[in-house]
N, C-alpha and C positions, 0 to 999 in steps of 0.2 A: 042559674046561680051555682048549682052543684058542680057542673062541668067547668065553669069558669074557675072556681076555687081549685078543683083538681088539676086543671091545666096550669094554673099559676104555681102550684106546688111542684109539679113535674118540671116546669121551665126553670124554677129556682134551683132545684136539685141538679139539673143538667148544667146550669151555669156554674154552680159551686164545684161540681166535679171537674169541669174544664178549667176553672180558675186554679184549683188545687194542683192539677197536673202541669199547667203552664207556669206556675210559680217556680218550678224546678226545671232544670235543663238536662241535656244529655252529656254524658262523658264517655269517651272512647279510649281504649288503650290502657286502661288500668287493670283489666282482667289478667289473671295469672299469679305468679308467685312474687311476693315482696319479702323483704327482710327488715325486721326490727333488730338491728345489730346482727346477731347470728341466728335469730329465731325466725323461721319461715311463717309467712302469713299468706293465705290463699284468698284472692279476690275474684268474685264471679259477678258479671253484669247481667241484669235482667230488666224487664219492663221497658224495652226499647232503649236502654242505655241510661235512663234517669235514676235507676236504683241499682244497688249492688249489695252483695253479702260479703262478709269478711269471716274467714275461719282461721283461728289461731292454731298454734302447734298442739294445744291440748284438745282441739276439736270444738271449742266454744264458737258459736256462730252469732254474729250480730249483723244488722242491716244499716245501710247508709243511703244517702241521696246526693245528687249532684246539683250544686247551685248553678254551675256553668261548666264549660269544658276544662276549667283549670282549678275549680274550688269544689271540694266534696265535704260532706258532713256525716259524722257518726253520732246519731242521737243518744245511743246508749252510753257513750263516753263524753258526750257534750263537747266535742272538739270538731274543728274544721281543718281541712288539709289543703295546702296549696301545692299543685303539681309544678315541679321545677325541672330544669336541665333536661329538656326534651322528654318530659314525662318519665324520667328515670328515678326521680326522688320525690317523695311527698313530705313536705314540712308541715307537721301538725301544730295546731295552736297551743298545745301543752308543752312545746319545745322538743318533742321527739321527732325522729325521722324514720321513714321507710325508704328502702333503696331496692333496686332491682338486683343488686348483688349483696352478698353477705359482707358485713363490715364489723370491725372491732372499734371500741371507743364510743364516745357519746354522739358522734355524727359521722355520716359517710364522707369519703374523700371527694374532692372536686366540687364542693359547694360554691355557688357564686358568692362573691364578697358583698 
């Protein structure tokens, strides 16, 4: 009985671990420098591409996850981002944008209509 209970607990934990990781996906191509207007933001991918870190111009670091290869999530800001225009623009759910190139104004040029 003791071994059965221990085996059940281990199996349940392994199942939950797999379920947690499989509920997220991998994202590629977002690592490197992005710009929020003219402010640089550095993105680094880790954990086989399903997690990433974001470091802003003041050195503050936060962590995010990928829903799939086009949608990412930043829990600390409670926002999701949609990769657009061949992964050169991220449109965040709060209405802001990140672009691979510095831009002035509220949004980067060449956004799809």
